GUBA-386470 format. One record per residue (C-alpha): x, z, y negated. Coordinates in nm, 4 decimals, padded with zeros to 6 digits. Layout:
<rs>
R         px         pz         py
R          X          Z          Y
...
</rs>
This chain:
<rs>
R         px         pz         py
R    02.5061    16.0293    00.4664
R    02.1359    16.0467    00.5367
R    01.9901    15.9951    00.8838
R    01.7405    15.7091    00.9488
R    01.6135    15.8760    01.2650
R    01.2326    15.9344    01.2535
R    01.0943    16.2811    01.3023
R    01.0661    16.3531    01.6754
R    00.8573    16.5989    01.8731
R    00.8974    16.7349    02.2173
R    00.6151    16.6577    02.4557
R    00.5073    17.0185    02.4499
R    00.5096    17.0263    02.0692
R    00.2942    16.7138    02.0435
R    00.0522    16.8391    02.3105
R    00.0319    17.1737    02.1316
R   -00.0486    16.9916    01.8071
R   -00.3156    16.7903    01.9853
R   -00.4590    17.1077    02.1287
R   -00.4798    17.2650    01.7861
R   -00.6282    16.9528    01.6319
R   -00.8944    16.9188    01.9026
R   -00.9853    17.2851    01.8751
R   -01.0408    17.2428    01.5027
R   -01.2209    16.9084    01.5371
R   -01.4492    17.0159    01.8236
R   -01.5017    17.3882    01.7864
R   -01.8548    17.3991    01.9281
R   -02.0199    17.3257    02.2597
R   -02.1761    16.9816    02.3099
R   -02.4431    16.8364    02.5380
R   -02.3065    16.5308    02.7221
R   -02.4879    16.2948    02.9584
R   -02.2715    16.1388    03.2274
R   -02.2607    16.0492    03.5913
R   -02.0585    16.2516    03.8388
R   -01.8354    16.0089    04.0254
R   -01.6217    16.2672    04.2068
R   -01.6616    16.6365    04.2808
R   -01.4695    16.8906    04.4858
R   -01.4470    17.2657    04.5010
R   -01.1161    17.4360    04.5644
R   -01.0512    17.7484    04.7686
R   -01.0958    17.9705    04.4640
R   -01.4453    17.8335    04.4047
R   -01.3635    17.6328    04.0924
R   -01.5442    17.2963    04.0753
R   -01.3496    16.9923    03.9566
R   -01.5372    16.6771    03.8574
R   -01.4838    16.3291    03.7262
R   -01.7503    16.2200    03.4773
R   -01.8119    15.8519    03.4051
R   -02.0407    15.6342    03.1977
R   -02.1408    15.2776    03.2870
R   -02.2725    14.9908    03.0814
R   -02.5837    14.7862    03.1630
R   -02.3830    14.5696    03.4032
R   -02.2604    14.8707    03.5997
R   -01.9031    14.8595    03.4721
R   -01.7372    15.1940    03.3965
R   -01.6729    15.2234    03.0226
R   -01.5700    15.5902    02.9974
R   -01.4088    15.8465    03.2267
R   -01.3225    16.2137    03.1778
R   -01.2134    16.5076    03.3871
R   -01.4263    16.8214    03.3820
R   -01.4372    17.1573    03.5550
R   -01.6685    17.4494    03.6101
R   -01.5139    17.7885    03.6535
R   -01.6065    17.9608    03.9796
R   -01.8147    18.2349    03.8166
R   -02.0248    17.9766    03.6301
R   -02.0422    17.7339    03.9265
R   -02.1863    18.0035    04.1532
R   -02.4800    18.0303    03.9121
R   -02.5227    17.6693    03.7979
R   -02.5219    17.4970    04.1418
R   -02.8098    17.6905    04.3096
R   -03.0034    17.6908    03.9833
R   -02.9744    17.3118    03.9465
R   -03.0582    17.2421    04.3138
R   -03.3571    17.4776    04.3114
R   -03.4996    17.3298    03.9929
R   -03.4421    16.9608    04.0749
R   -03.4535    16.9452    04.4541
R   -03.1309    16.7378    04.4501
R   -02.7865    16.8344    04.5734
R   -02.5261    16.8900    04.3072
R   -02.2953    16.6143    04.4280
R   -02.1252    16.2920    04.3329
R   -02.3556    16.0063    04.2385
R   -02.6018    16.1959    04.0205
R   -02.6367    16.1746    03.6466
R   -02.6350    16.5083    03.4663
R   -02.6794    16.6521    03.1204
R   -02.4185    16.9252    03.0788
R   -02.3041    17.1501    02.7966
R   -01.9270    17.1318    02.7558
R   -01.6481    17.2625    02.5453
R   -01.3532    17.0350    02.4776
R   -01.0201    17.1795    02.5868
R   -00.6680    17.0503    02.5832
R   -00.3831    17.2029    02.7801
R   -00.0211    17.1195    02.7196
R    00.0402    17.0772    03.0930
R   -00.2916    16.9446    03.2245
R   -00.4167    16.7392    02.9331
R   -00.7714    16.7145    02.8036
R   -01.0777    16.8151    03.0045
R   -01.4322    16.9346    02.9593
R   -01.5255    17.2863    03.0622
R   -01.8895    17.2884    03.1698
R   -02.0780    17.6041    03.0819
R   -02.4420    17.4988    03.1234
R   -02.6606    17.2243    03.2746
R   -03.0062    17.0917    03.1961
R   -03.2005    17.0873    03.5280
R   -03.4757    16.8653    03.3884
R   -03.2375    16.5730    03.3608
R   -03.3020    16.3322    03.6444
R   -03.0802    16.1535    03.8911
R   -02.7983    15.9374    03.7699
R   -02.8135    15.5623    03.7512
R   -02.6610    15.5120    04.0963
R   -02.8872    15.7622    04.2689
R   -03.1940    15.6326    04.0847
R   -03.1057    15.2754    04.1755
R   -03.0552    15.3804    04.5355
R   -03.3966    15.5460    04.5483
R   -03.5607    15.2413    04.3873
R   -03.3952    15.0051    04.6380
R   -03.5013    15.2189    04.9347
R   -03.8557    15.2400    04.8014
R   -03.8655    14.8607    04.7559
R   -03.7354    14.8032    05.1090
R   -03.9976    15.0406    05.2463
R   -04.2742    14.8673    05.0517
R   -04.1604    14.5316    05.1942
R   -04.1636    14.6737    05.5470
R   -03.7981    14.5977    05.6264
R   -03.6314    14.9368    05.5770
R   -03.6525    15.0355    05.9454
R   -03.6057    14.6918    06.1083
R   -03.2376    14.7292    06.1998
R   -03.2811    15.0933    06.2979
R   -03.5558    14.9905    06.5419
R   -03.3353    14.7407    06.7296
R   -03.2484    14.8552    07.0840
R   -02.8806    14.9398    07.1187
R   -02.7064    14.7538    07.4035
R   -02.6216    14.9755    07.6987
R   -02.2616    14.8515    07.6881
R   -02.1088    14.7728    07.3475
R   -01.7736    14.5935    07.3699
R   -01.7941    14.2753    07.1599
R   -01.7744    14.4017    06.8025
R   -01.7941    14.2014    06.4798
R   -01.6037    14.4044    06.2174
R   -01.6589    14.3537    05.8450
R   -01.3686    14.5067    05.6535
R   -01.0590    14.4356    05.4552
R   -00.7877    14.3521    05.7034
R   -00.5234    14.5349    05.5000
R   -00.7259    14.8543    05.4539
R   -00.5989    15.1725    05.6164
R   -00.9515    15.2450    05.7379
R   -00.9564    14.9217    05.9382
R   -00.6225    15.0108    06.0939
R   -00.7518    15.3571    06.1859
R   -01.0618    15.1992    06.3405
R   -00.8618    14.9558    06.5581
R   -00.6136    15.2253    06.6595
R   -00.8939    15.4601    06.7615
R   -01.0573    15.1860    06.9732
R   -00.7379    15.0680    07.1425
R   -00.6017    15.4142    07.2171
R   -00.9213    15.5807    07.3325
R   -00.8687    15.8520    07.5962
R   -01.0838    15.6722    07.8558
R   -00.8955    15.3406    07.8354
R   -01.2128    15.1460    07.7639
R   -01.1596    14.7861    07.6551
R   -01.3216    14.6633    07.3345
R   -01.3123    14.3181    07.1771
R   -01.3223    14.3572    06.7966
R   -01.3206    14.0449    06.5785
R   -01.2429    14.0898    06.2074
R   -01.4548    13.9129    05.9452
R   -01.2578    13.9598    05.6233
R   -01.4492    14.0801    05.3168
R   -01.3818    14.2479    04.9840
R   -01.4820    14.6123    05.0145
R   -01.4632    14.7156    04.6491
R   -01.5187    14.5519    04.3156
R   -01.7657    14.2981    04.1876
R   -01.7106    14.0540    04.4758
R   -01.8078    14.3066    04.7449
R   -02.1776    14.2216    04.7679
R   -02.1357    13.8434    04.8036
R   -01.8333    13.8838    05.0320
R   -02.0078    14.1134    05.2814
R   -02.3207    13.8931    05.2849
R   -02.0997    13.5901    05.3555
R   -01.9370    13.7797    05.6448
R   -02.2828    13.8569    05.7878
R   -02.3719    13.4886    05.7667
R   -02.0540    13.3942    05.9518
R   -02.1337    13.6473    06.2243
R   -02.4879    13.5121    06.2522
R   -02.3477    13.1637    06.3170
R   -02.1907    13.2959    06.6416
R   -02.4301    13.5837    06.7063
R   -02.4392    13.5354    07.0855
R   -02.0725    13.6393    07.1033
R   -02.1312    13.9949    06.9750
R   -02.3112    14.3157    07.0706
R   -02.3111    14.4777    06.7266
R   -02.1745    14.4646    06.3704
R   -01.9516    14.7349    06.2210
R   -01.9121    14.7608    05.8413
R   -01.6259    14.9954    05.7536
R   -01.4428    15.1018    05.4426
R   -01.2071    15.3910    05.3883
R   -01.2336    15.6568    05.1220
R   -01.1789    15.6274    04.7520
R   -01.3672    15.7135    04.4391
R   -01.7404    15.7446    04.4805
R   -01.7842    15.5191    04.1812
R   -01.6232    15.2384    04.3839
R   -01.9070    15.2543    04.6394
R   -02.1704    15.1256    04.3957
R   -02.1444    14.7756    04.5443
R   -02.3032    14.9063    04.8645
R   -02.6108    15.0238    04.6700
R   -02.7234    14.6622    04.6509
R   -03.0700    14.5276    04.7277
R   -02.9534    14.1807    04.8509
R   -02.6920    14.3412    05.0756
R   -02.9387    14.6042    05.2020
R   -03.1984    14.3341    05.2842
R   -02.9404    14.1373    05.4836
R   -02.8336    14.4440    05.6811
R   -03.1899    14.5690    05.7351
R   -03.3030    14.2323    05.8768
R   -02.9864    14.1452    06.0703
R   -03.0749    14.0762    06.4379
R   -02.7818    14.2788    06.5748
R   -02.7503    14.6579    06.5400
R   -02.5312    14.7416    06.2398
R   -02.3003    15.0452    06.2369
R   -02.1936    15.1591    05.8904
R   -01.8896    15.3749    05.8254
R   -01.8275    15.3736    05.4509
R   -01.6483    15.6413    05.2498
R   -01.6064    16.0111    05.3252
R   -01.8458    16.2843    05.4375
R   -01.9609    16.3441    05.0811
R   -02.0567    15.9788    05.0170
R   -02.3910    15.8090    05.0746
R   -02.5087    15.4510    05.0121
R   -02.8240    15.2473    05.0638
R   -02.6649    15.0872    05.3719
R   -02.6497    15.4313    05.5332
R   -03.0309    15.4400    05.5239
R   -03.1027    15.0919    05.6649
R   -02.8288    15.0484    05.9288
R   -02.8998    15.1202    06.2951
R   -02.6190    15.3786    06.3095
R   -02.4655    15.5699    06.0216
R   -02.1284    15.7406    06.0441
R   -01.9084    15.8629    05.7627
R   -01.5697    15.6982    05.8184
R   -01.4089    15.4046    06.0037
R   -01.2538    15.6527    06.2461
R   -01.5960    15.8038    06.3093
R   -01.7333    15.4542    06.3789
R   -01.4678    15.3974    06.6464
R   -01.5320    15.7447    06.7896
R   -01.9020    15.6666    06.8070
R   -01.8372    15.3439    07.0007
R   -01.6031    15.5228    07.2414
R   -01.8553    15.8054    07.2863
R   -02.1311    15.5493    07.3467
R   -01.9210    15.3803    07.6155
R   -01.8446    15.7189    07.7724
R   -02.2129    15.8137    07.7711
R   -02.2899    15.4830    07.9415
R   -02.0216    15.5477    08.2031
R   -02.1560    15.8978    08.2656
R   -02.5077    15.7577    08.2887
R   -02.3992    15.4908    08.5387
R   -02.2066    15.7510    08.7382
R   -02.5114    15.9782    08.7397
R   -02.7244    15.6864    08.8602
R   -02.4668    15.6095    09.1295
R   -02.4670    15.9701    09.2491
R   -02.8448    15.9803    09.2373
R   -02.8665    15.6566    09.4366
R   -02.6135    15.7842    09.6905
R   -02.8034    16.1110    09.7256
R   -03.1302    15.9221    09.7627
R   -02.9806    15.6956    10.0312
R   -02.8312    15.9938    10.2127
R   -03.1616    16.1794    10.1960
R   -03.3508    15.8727    10.3170
R   -03.1058    15.8225    10.6044
R   -03.1437    16.1882    10.7000
R   -03.5237    16.1645    10.6948
R   -03.5216    15.8390    10.8897
R   -03.2760    15.9840    11.1438
R   -03.5014    16.2860    11.1961
R   -03.8002    16.0563    11.2199
R   -03.6196    15.8343    11.4726
R   -03.5226    16.1340    11.6830
R   -03.8798    16.2516    11.6762
R   -03.9996    15.9055    11.7777
R   -03.7443    15.8898    12.0614
R   -03.8429    16.2331    12.1836
R   -04.2120    16.1473    12.1838
R   -04.1720    15.7917    12.3141
R   -04.2030    15.8687    12.6928
R   -04.5173    16.0733    12.6399
R   -04.6558    15.8089    12.4052
R   -04.5773    15.5334    12.6561
R   -04.7413    15.7305    12.9381
R   -05.0472    15.7852    12.7235
R   -05.0549    15.4205    12.6270
R   -05.0156    15.3072    12.9901
R   -05.2921    15.5399    13.1000
R   -05.5129    15.4149    12.8180
R   -05.4374    15.0526    12.9079
R   -05.5021    15.1152    13.2758
R   -05.8323    15.2770    13.1911
R   -05.9122    14.9860    12.9650
R   -05.8236    14.7341    13.2390
R   -06.0332    14.9195    13.4962
R   -06.3228    14.9296    13.2547
R   -06.2758    14.5605    13.1776
R   -06.2531    14.4727    13.5502
R   -06.5716    14.6644    13.6233
R   -06.7422    14.4949    13.3340
R   -06.6214    14.1525    13.4538
R   -06.7411    14.2274    13.8060
R   -07.0826    14.3344    13.6793
R   -07.0976    14.0338    13.4511
R   -07.0075    13.7989    13.7394
R   -07.2707    13.9504    13.9656
R   -07.5297    13.9266    13.6912
R   -07.4333    13.5641    13.6170
R   -07.4382    13.4682    13.9869
R   -07.7763    13.6311    14.0241
R   -07.9100    13.4450    13.7226
R   -07.7665    13.1131    13.8429
R   -07.9098    13.1634    14.1933
R   -08.2521    13.2293    14.0439
R   -08.2137    12.9197    13.8288
R   -08.1063    12.7054    14.1287
R   -08.4038    12.8294    14.3333
R   -08.6358    12.7439    14.0483
R   -08.4776    12.3974    14.0150
R   -08.5039    12.3414    14.3929
R   -08.8741    12.4044    14.3629
R   -08.9266    12.1971    14.0503
R   -08.7055    11.8926    14.1292
R   -08.9207    11.7357    14.4055
R   -09.2337    11.7670    14.1931
R   -09.0625    11.6237    13.8866
R   -08.8991    11.3420    14.0876
R   -09.2312    11.2436    14.2375
R   -09.4023    11.2519    13.8995
R   -09.1222    11.0412    13.7492
R   -09.1471    10.7854    14.0325
R   -09.5211    10.7582    13.9845
R   -09.4707    10.7077    13.6144
R   -09.2058    10.4375    13.6695
R   -09.4275    10.2547    13.9286
R   -09.7094    10.2429    13.6772
R   -09.4714    10.1083    13.4104
R   -09.3405    09.8367    13.6444
R   -09.6960    09.7329    13.7356
R   -09.7849    09.7040    13.3675
R   -09.4754    09.4966    13.3024
R   -09.5561    09.2700    13.5957
R   -09.9050    09.2141    13.4615
R   -09.7623    09.1339    13.1181
R   -09.5049    08.8973    13.2647
R   -09.7717    08.7299    13.4711
R   -09.9907    08.6758    13.1674
R   -09.7001    08.5286    12.9717
R   -09.5567    08.3040    13.2490
R   -09.5689    07.9207    13.1959
R   -09.7978    07.8753    13.4966
R   -10.0529    08.1169    13.3518
R   -10.0394    07.9384    13.0179
R   -10.0815    07.5971    13.1809
R   -10.3730    07.7237    13.3897
R   -10.5502    07.8171    13.0673
R   -10.5397    07.4535    12.9453
R   -10.2060    07.4516    12.7605
R   -09.9393    07.1856    12.8250
R   -09.5645    07.1510    12.7628
R   -09.4049    06.8461    12.5960
R   -09.0652    06.7500    12.7313
R   -08.8223    06.5050    12.5746
R   -08.5281    06.4103    12.7842
R   -08.5961    06.7158    13.0025
R   -08.6054    06.9650    12.7125
R   -08.9072    07.1449    12.5729
R   -09.0175    07.0072    12.2340
R   -09.0998    07.2899    11.9922
R   -09.1525    07.0978    11.6638
R   -09.3010    06.7628    11.5508
R   -08.9737    06.6987    11.3718
R   -08.8002    06.6615    11.7112
R   -09.0166    06.3521    11.7903
R   -09.0032    06.0073    11.6444
R   -09.2471    05.7146    11.6836
R   -09.1676    05.5262    12.0013
R   -09.0073    05.8268    12.1802
R   -09.0914    05.8701    12.5482
R   -09.2245    06.2187    12.6345
R   -09.3378    06.3972    12.9516
R   -09.6472    06.6206    12.9499
R   -09.6499    06.9165    13.1961
R   -09.9986    07.0242    13.2984
R   -10.1216    07.2900    13.5396
R   -10.1719    07.0432    13.8236
R   -09.9006    06.7771    13.7448
R   -09.7145    06.5635    13.4932
R   -09.7987    06.2667    13.2678
R   -09.5814    06.0185    13.0732
R   -09.6539    05.9342    12.7092
R   -09.5159    05.7321    12.4170
R   -09.5240    05.8729    12.0632
R   -09.7235    05.6415    11.8387
R   -09.7817    05.8764    11.5478
R   -09.6578    06.2227    11.4232
R   -09.8422    06.4477    11.1791
R   -09.7713    06.7891    11.0399
R   -10.0556    07.0387    11.0497
R   -09.9326    07.2470    10.7530
</rs>
């Protein structure tokens, strides 16, 4: 009886066959361009990397583990950094010479044996530099960094994923701070990785702006993860929104080895959500210490002022009797001088008035007599004038008065033909009847 069971291999046997096949298929060393998405060095000095390649849309299309043995890494790293001026770190694009290896236990990896230092930054780093240069050219790169930080920061708008461990660490660090400070964080949910990150964080900023008066600052936090997942934070639209946001923005994204465009435009840059909370607590503690220092300084100033004023008061009290005696003596002298001056002034005034009275006593009779003579002459002249103008004088010069019904007639219009009239003459009267009237003009 024949068996229908297919030929089987143990895992080790198949991996060994793969190892042999790969060694035969790729016997040489190959130059490979890729971006370093992760990098760490172990205690033995070996460098372990994750290499990736992205398409034109930024999506990762290839991923491979790689390593550099310690002896080679000690030479390649300083050589690369000296020649390029860039740190050998995650986020750069490199051209490396690799050999393809396959291990039955650890699988396939690239062993890097050389690097081309003339190869420039990777796509992410180049894009980051281009965005920062564009922001600088537009004059907005430093706007958020130049905002004054509030003296007391308690009302915090937090942009994060509510389920992220980093957000939990942030809240725990704030609530359980050693100084028992009270903070008021408000979560604005956002996607913190993937293609929706940029639009989601911008939307959260817009929601914060709608109630901006309720907050002192904005905190954008995200925990660790692969460096390649942080590409969404190297975004020009997101960077522009953060750079121009009217509240100070604190960014805590990734681990110590990570860096994004937001780190360069935010008012405060820390490395992790926990570090963001620690910074806020430290800021509050600095403010408390500053206020306490001001309080002590004010108390010392008041105490010093009171001491000076007390000494000054004692000095014034001790010198007051002597000062009063001096003042009284000065006032007495002043009064005596004033009295003497008044007495001299009175004597001088009396003397002047006596001289004036004597002069008037001599002049008054003469002036009275002259005035009487003048008035007599004026009266005589008036009498002569009155005499010349009296009715008797007029009648004596041949004039007569016409009376009608006892009243002097002054106009022809007062007489009518047939009226009886009386004529007054210098030596008597005569009666007349009007027979005719005639106007002379």
